[in-house]
C-alpha positions as CSV (number, residue, x, y, z in Angstrom):
1,X,-54.1,41.4,145.5
2,X,-55.0,43.1,148.9
3,X,-55.8,46.3,147.0
4,X,-58.4,44.4,145.0
5,X,-59.8,42.4,147.9
6,X,-60.6,45.4,150.2
7,X,-63.0,47.1,147.8
8,X,-64.7,43.8,147.0
9,X,-65.2,43.0,150.7
10,X,-66.4,46.6,151.3
11,X,-69.0,46.4,148.5
12,X,-70.1,43.0,149.7
13,X,-70.6,44.2,153.3
14,X,-72.4,47.4,152.2
15,X,-74.8,45.5,149.8
16,X,-75.4,42.8,152.5
17,X,-76.4,45.5,155.0
18,X,-78.6,47.4,152.5
19,X,-80.2,44.5,150.7
20,X,-80.2,41.9,153.5
21,X,-81.1,44.0,156.5
22,X,-82.2,47.6,155.8
23,X,-84.5,46.9,152.8
24,X,-86.3,44.0,154.4
25,X,-86.8,46.0,157.6
26,X,-88.1,49.0,155.7
27,X,-90.6,46.9,153.6
28,X,-91.8,45.0,156.6
29,X,-92.3,48.2,158.6
30,X,-94.1,49.9,155.7
31,X,-96.3,46.8,155.2
32,X,-97.2,46.6,158.8
33,X,-98.0,50.3,159.0
34,X,-100.0,50.5,155.7
35,X,-101.6,47.1,155.7
36,X,-101.6,45.6,159.2
37,X,-104.1,42.8,158.7
38,X,-102.5,41.6,155.5
39,X,-99.0,41.9,156.9
40,X,-100.1,39.7,159.8
41,X,-101.4,37.0,157.4
42,X,-105.0,38.1,156.9
43,X,-106.0,36.0,159.9
44,X,-109.6,35.3,160.6
45,X,-110.7,35.2,164.3
46,X,-113.9,34.1,165.9
47,X,-114.4,35.0,169.6
48,X,-110.8,36.0,169.9
49,X,-109.5,32.6,168.5
50,X,-107.7,32.4,165.2
51,X,-109.6,30.0,162.9
52,X,-107.7,30.4,159.7
53,X,-106.5,32.9,157.1
54,X,-108.5,34.5,154.4
55,X,-105.7,33.7,152.0
56,X,-105.0,30.0,152.6
57,X,-107.5,27.2,152.0
58,X,-108.5,24.7,154.6
59,X,-109.4,21.0,154.1
60,X,-113.1,20.9,155.2
61,X,-114.4,17.3,155.0
62,X,-117.7,17.3,157.0
63,X,-120.8,17.1,154.8
64,X,-122.3,20.2,156.7
65,X,-119.5,22.5,155.3
66,X,-118.5,23.7,152.0
67,X,-115.5,21.9,150.6
68,X,-112.7,23.9,149.0
69,X,-110.5,23.1,146.0
70,X,-108.3,20.0,146.4
71,X,-104.8,20.6,147.4
72,X,-101.7,18.8,146.1
73,X,-99.3,20.1,148.8
74,X,-97.3,17.7,150.9
75,X,-97.2,16.3,153.5
76,X,-100.8,17.5,154.1
77,X,-103.4,19.5,152.2
78,X,-103.1,23.3,152.2
79,X,-99.6,23.3,153.6
80,X,-98.4,26.9,153.2
81,X,-94.8,25.9,153.9
82,X,-94.9,23.5,150.9
83,X,-97.0,25.3,148.4
84,X,-97.1,23.8,144.9
85,X,-99.1,21.8,142.4
86,X,-98.8,18.1,141.6
87,X,-97.1,18.7,138.2
88,X,-99.1,15.8,136.8
89,X,-100.0,16.4,133.1
90,X,-103.5,15.9,131.7
91,X,-102.6,12.5,130.2
92,X,-101.0,11.2,133.4
93,X,-102.9,8.2,134.8
94,X,-102.3,9.3,138.4
95,X,-104.1,12.7,137.7
96,X,-107.0,10.9,136.0
97,X,-107.2,8.5,139.0
98,X,-107.2,11.4,141.5
99,X,-109.9,13.2,139.6
100,X,-112.0,10.1,139.4
101,X,-111.6,9.5,143.1
102,X,-112.7,13.1,143.8
103,X,-115.7,12.7,141.6
104,X,-116.7,9.5,143.4
105,X,-116.3,11.2,146.8
106,X,-118.5,14.1,145.7
107,X,-121.1,11.7,144.3
108,X,-121.0,9.6,147.4
109,X,-121.5,12.6,149.7
110,X,-124.5,13.8,147.7
111,X,-126.0,10.8,145.7
112,X,-129.1,12.7,144.6
113,X,-127.1,15.5,143.0
114,X,-126.8,14.7,139.2
115,X,-125.5,18.1,138.2
116,X,-122.2,18.5,136.4
117,X,-119.4,18.8,138.9
118,X,-117.5,22.1,138.6
119,X,-113.9,21.4,137.6
120,X,-112.4,23.3,140.6
121,X,-113.9,20.8,143.0
122,X,-111.9,17.9,141.4
123,X,-108.6,19.5,140.3
124,X,-105.9,21.1,142.4
125,X,-104.5,24.5,141.6
126,X,-100.8,25.4,140.9
127,X,-100.4,26.7,144.5
128,X,-102.5,24.1,146.3
129,X,-103.6,26.9,148.7
130,X,-106.7,28.3,147.1
131,X,-109.0,29.8,149.7
132,X,-111.8,30.3,147.2
133,X,-114.0,28.3,144.9
134,X,-116.2,29.3,142.0
135,X,-119.8,30.3,142.5
136,X,-120.8,27.2,140.6
137,X,-118.8,25.0,143.0
138,X,-120.5,26.6,146.0
139,X,-123.9,26.2,144.4
140,X,-123.2,22.5,143.5
141,X,-122.7,21.8,147.3
142,X,-125.8,23.6,148.5
143,X,-128.1,20.5,148.5
144,X,-125.6,18.4,150.5
145,X,-125.1,21.1,153.1
146,X,-128.8,21.9,153.4
147,X,-129.6,18.2,154.0
148,X,-126.8,17.8,156.6
149,X,-127.8,21.0,158.5
150,X,-131.5,20.4,158.1
151,X,-132.1,23.8,156.5
152,X,-133.5,24.8,153.1
153,X,-131.4,24.8,150.0
154,X,-132.6,28.3,149.4
155,X,-131.1,29.4,152.7
156,X,-127.7,28.0,151.7
157,X,-127.9,29.6,148.2
158,X,-128.8,32.9,149.8
159,X,-125.6,32.7,151.9
160,X,-123.6,31.8,148.8
161,X,-125.0,34.9,147.0
162,X,-124.2,37.1,150.0
163,X,-120.6,35.8,150.3
164,X,-119.9,36.0,146.5
165,X,-117.1,38.4,145.6
166,X,-117.4,39.9,142.1
167,X,-114.7,40.1,139.4
168,X,-111.9,42.4,140.4
169,X,-112.6,45.8,138.8
170,X,-115.6,44.3,137.1
171,X,-113.7,42.3,134.5
172,X,-110.5,40.6,136.0
173,X,-111.0,37.0,137.0
174,X,-114.2,35.3,137.9
175,X,-116.8,35.8,140.7
176,X,-115.7,33.7,143.6
177,X,-116.5,32.6,147.2
178,X,-114.1,32.3,150.1
179,X,-114.7,28.9,151.6
180,X,-113.8,29.8,155.2
181,X,-116.0,33.0,155.1
182,X,-118.9,30.9,153.7
183,X,-118.5,28.2,156.4
184,X,-118.4,30.8,159.1
185,X,-121.5,32.5,157.6
186,X,-123.2,29.1,157.8
187,X,-122.3,28.8,161.5
188,X,-123.6,32.3,162.3
189,X,-126.8,31.7,160.4
190,X,-127.5,28.5,162.3
191,X,-126.6,30.1,165.6
192,X,-129.0,33.0,165.0
193,X,-131.7,30.9,163.3
């Protein structure tokens, strides 16, 4: 029995050391050396202060800012420690009520806007952490933001255009806009304008 136990314990100890200590240290070190910003969380700073991450959405609610995609994470929106969707199916009354509530909130925030509301403004993603919205979702909000900031809609749309990121490699995914980057661009434009 002891003859069988010793090799098992030795293999367990060696694999624990290799897979549980050495490999994670090596990957962390390589990541930090090759991609320092990404390994540190893709943090965004303004005047030396961290204001967010380029990879995790934030819940902007003021009418003068672009709003991101709704988040179903708990106990708060965009909770990176509890990433996940709501798991509500398309026929679930709770999902339908949530979407109706989001539509009402968007209409109340911009009553003159009769355009169709882009789906990503009323439905949460599977992760609940999306930092980006579609270009259509950004354009939909331009009138509300222009009115709240007392600038022209064209100025807001120009910022949307400037901050739009194209499809990856020209055909993967869709063009998109990072909400934090767009809101920071709004702040810079007003500070200099």
